[in-house]
MDAnalysis code that builds the backbone (N, CA, C; Angstrom):
import MDAnalysis as mda
import numpy as np

u = mda.Universe.empty(219, n_residues=73, atom_resindex=np.repeat(np.arange(73), 3), trajectory=True)
u.add_TopologyAttr("name", ["N", "CA", "C"] * 73)
u.add_TopologyAttr("resid", np.arange(1, 74))
u.add_TopologyAttr("resname", ["MET", "HIS", "HIS", "PHE", "GLU", "ARG", "THR", "LEU", "THR", "SER", "SER", "PHE", "THR", "ALA", "LEU", "PHE", "LEU", "VAL", "ALA", "LEU", "THR", "GLY", "CYS", "ALA", "GLY", "MET", "SER", "ALA", "GLN", "ASP", "LYS", "SER", "THR", "ALA", "VAL", "GLY", "ALA", "GLY", "ALA", "GLY", "ALA", "ILE", "GLY", "GLY", "SER", "ILE", "LEU", "THR", "GLY", "GLY", "SER", "THR", "ALA", "GLY", "THR", "LEU", "GLY", "GLY", "ALA", "ALA", "VAL", "GLY", "GLY", "TYR", "LEU", "GLY", "HIS", "GLU", "ILE", "ASN", "LYS", "ALA", "LYS"])
u.atoms.positions = np.array([
    [-13.960, -4.187, 17.596],
    [-13.154, -5.132, 16.785],
    [-13.015, -4.640, 15.472],
    [-13.869, -3.689, 14.935],
    [-13.786, -3.179, 13.591],
    [-12.594, -2.350, 13.501],
    [-12.347, -1.468, 14.498],
    [-11.092, -0.607, 14.483],
    [-9.862, -1.473, 14.411],
    [-9.867, -2.604, 15.210],
    [-8.696, -3.421, 15.120],
    [-8.393, -3.981, 13.720],
    [-9.485, -4.443, 13.086],
    [-9.255, -4.937, 11.734],
    [-8.700, -3.895, 10.797],
    [-9.236, -2.661, 10.901],
    [-8.831, -1.517, 10.093],
    [-7.267, -1.310, 10.347],
    [-7.002, -1.208, 11.526],
    [-5.629, -1.010, 11.886],
    [-4.697, -2.102, 11.378],
    [-5.112, -3.297, 11.547],
    [-4.410, -4.479, 10.998],
    [-4.188, -4.426, 9.501],
    [-5.184, -4.109, 8.834],
    [-5.156, -3.996, 7.447],
    [-4.132, -3.049, 6.868],
    [-4.305, -1.719, 7.540],
    [-3.411, -0.610, 7.239],
    [-1.940, -0.959, 7.568],
    [-1.800, -1.596, 8.633],
    [-0.380, -2.040, 8.912],
    [0.170, -3.083, 8.000],
    [-0.623, -4.032, 7.600],
    [-0.205, -5.010, 6.507],
    [0.042, -4.359, 5.250],
    [-0.801, -3.464, 4.834],
    [-0.545, -2.794, 3.627],
    [0.667, -2.009, 3.583],
    [0.968, -1.224, 4.637],
    [2.198, -0.408, 4.699],
    [3.375, -1.255, 4.731],
    [3.309, -2.456, 5.472],
    [4.463, -3.316, 5.591],
    [4.798, -3.962, 4.055],
    [3.656, -4.260, 3.447],
    [3.782, -4.799, 1.984],
    [4.322, -3.805, 1.020],
    [4.056, -2.555, 1.143],
    [4.686, -1.548, 0.345],
    [6.082, -1.282, 0.650],
    [6.471, -1.421, 1.953],
    [7.966, -1.221, 2.246],
    [8.622, -2.441, 1.812],
    [8.124, -3.609, 1.833],
    [8.810, -4.832, 1.344],
    [9.044, -4.689, -0.077],
    [8.289, -4.069, -0.738],
    [8.446, -3.918, -2.262],
    [9.821, -3.168, -2.658],
    [10.298, -2.428, -1.724],
    [11.543, -1.685, -2.000],
    [12.735, -2.609, -2.137],
    [12.652, -3.765, -1.686],
    [13.681, -4.801, -1.545],
    [13.666, -5.723, -2.701],
    [12.950, -5.383, -3.744],
    [12.588, -6.243, -4.918],
    [13.373, -5.913, -6.227],
    [14.616, -5.540, -6.054],
    [15.440, -4.974, -7.154],
    [15.595, -6.031, -8.194],
    [15.717, -7.254, -7.749],
    [15.973, -8.393, -8.755],
    [14.835, -8.940, -9.377],
    [13.687, -8.313, -9.324],
    [12.402, -8.873, -9.884],
    [12.348, -8.461, -11.410],
    [11.566, -9.274, -12.057],
    [11.357, -8.762, -13.456],
    [10.277, -7.683, -13.410],
    [10.094, -7.082, -14.704],
    [9.092, -5.999, -14.812],
    [7.793, -6.597, -14.612],
    [7.542, -7.719, -14.977],
    [6.139, -8.388, -14.787],
    [6.005, -8.713, -13.296],
    [6.991, -9.167, -12.689],
    [6.812, -9.442, -11.196],
    [6.578, -8.308, -10.389],
    [7.179, -7.187, -10.790],
    [7.005, -5.803, -10.133],
    [5.593, -5.304, -10.424],
    [5.209, -5.375, -11.557],
    [3.795, -5.037, -11.840],
    [2.765, -5.852, -11.176],
    [2.986, -7.167, -10.956],
    [2.140, -8.007, -10.211],
    [2.100, -7.573, -8.735],
    [3.234, -7.444, -8.163],
    [3.339, -6.940, -6.708],
    [2.656, -5.464, -6.618],
    [3.015, -4.660, -7.434],
    [2.331, -3.343, -7.245],
    [0.867, -3.368, -7.407],
    [0.469, -4.036, -8.413],
    [-0.974, -4.331, -8.555],
    [-1.729, -4.934, -7.408],
    [-1.011, -5.842, -6.793],
    [-1.589, -6.533, -5.531],
    [-1.626, -5.504, -4.346],
    [-0.620, -4.755, -4.246],
    [-0.743, -3.700, -3.116],
    [-1.670, -2.606, -3.417],
    [-1.734, -2.182, -4.702],
    [-2.802, -1.167, -4.942],
    [-4.146, -1.725, -4.843],
    [-4.385, -2.972, -5.203],
    [-5.719, -3.576, -5.082],
    [-6.070, -3.826, -3.618],
    [-5.077, -4.167, -2.777],
    [-5.278, -4.365, -1.423],
    [-5.747, -2.994, -0.805],
    [-5.038, -1.932, -1.200],
    [-5.448, -0.602, -0.493],
    [-6.920, -0.185, -1.056],
    [-7.116, -0.446, -2.307],
    [-8.430, -0.132, -2.855],
    [-9.518, -0.957, -2.299],
    [-9.307, -2.220, -2.213],
    [-10.207, -3.094, -1.588],
    [-10.639, -2.740, -0.177],
    [-9.583, -2.341, 0.571],
    [-9.704, -2.046, 1.922],
    [-10.475, -0.758, 2.050],
    [-10.279, 0.268, 1.280],
    [-10.942, 1.386, 1.302],
    [-12.521, 1.322, 0.935],
    [-12.652, 0.645, -0.139],
    [-14.076, 0.445, -0.597],
    [-14.952, -0.366, 0.261],
    [-14.280, -1.291, 1.130],
    [-15.183, -2.146, 1.949],
    [-15.019, -1.709, 3.395],
    [-14.470, -0.492, 3.749],
    [-14.382, -0.029, 5.124],
    [-13.371, -0.846, 5.808],
    [-12.412, -1.430, 5.244],
    [-11.433, -2.109, 5.988],
    [-11.586, -3.703, 6.224],
    [-12.624, -4.215, 5.484],
    [-12.823, -5.629, 5.756],
    [-11.706, -6.466, 5.069],
    [-11.488, -7.571, 5.786],
    [-10.423, -8.531, 5.429],
    [-10.746, -9.152, 4.037],
    [-11.884, -9.500, 3.778],
    [-12.310, -10.132, 2.500],
    [-12.064, -9.059, 1.405],
    [-12.511, -7.802, 1.644],
    [-12.279, -6.861, 0.590],
    [-10.940, -6.512, 0.291],
    [-10.037, -6.631, 1.333],
    [-8.565, -6.271, 1.145],
    [-7.958, -7.474, 0.351],
    [-8.278, -8.694, 0.730],
    [-7.769, -9.924, 0.135],
    [-8.256, -9.962, -1.390],
    [-9.493, -9.722, -1.525],
    [-10.038, -9.706, -2.965],
    [-9.447, -8.589, -3.805],
    [-9.210, -7.452, -3.197],
    [-8.733, -6.266, -4.031],
    [-7.155, -6.782, -4.448],
    [-6.491, -7.370, -3.377],
    [-5.137, -7.805, -3.719],
    [-5.042, -8.772, -4.842],
    [-6.011, -9.759, -4.819],
    [-6.033, -10.783, -5.774],
    [-6.323, -10.255, -7.163],
    [-7.347, -9.381, -7.214],
    [-7.766, -8.682, -8.530],
    [-6.605, -7.779, -9.146],
    [-6.051, -6.987, -8.152],
    [-4.895, -6.097, -8.527],
    [-3.756, -6.851, -8.961],
    [-3.338, -7.896, -8.282],
    [-2.213, -8.665, -8.728],
    [-2.470, -9.407, -10.101],
    [-3.594, -9.799, -10.366],
    [-3.817, -10.395, -11.596],
    [-3.794, -9.389, -12.715],
    [-4.399, -8.169, -12.584],
    [-4.391, -7.095, -13.462],
    [-2.951, -6.706, -13.694],
    [-2.141, -6.570, -12.722],
    [-0.764, -6.093, -12.863],
    [0.089, -7.135, -13.648],
    [-0.384, -8.429, -13.340],
    [0.438, -9.482, -14.067],
    [0.085, -9.381, -15.601],
    [-1.090, -9.260, -15.860],
    [-1.582, -9.288, -17.332],
    [-1.278, -7.967, -18.047],
    [-1.217, -6.804, -17.472],
    [-0.787, -5.591, -18.137],
    [0.606, -5.642, -18.557],
    [1.387, -6.146, -17.837],
    [2.914, -6.151, -18.134],
    [3.405, -7.619, -18.677],
    [2.555, -8.303, -19.183],
    [2.865, -9.638, -19.561],
    [3.941, -9.678, -20.765],
    [4.895, -10.630, -20.574],
    [6.004, -10.715, -21.572],
    [5.301, -11.041, -22.917],
    [5.864, -10.334, -23.899],
    [5.332, -10.610, -25.283],
    [6.134, -11.576, -26.008],
])
């Protein structure tokens, strides 16, 4: 089952990154949030050996950081 979770997480991450290419109408802050969430998901997955909780936690933290870094002034 561990291999299945890792495969599922990798597939979800790849799908998420491909979906970002269709976000041409997004604001800079929205793009930063999405990229941060994607990067956080990848990082969380790697650091926790592909666990779902690590992936989702990384996505949440990355999305928050991406949102805050490019916040409208």
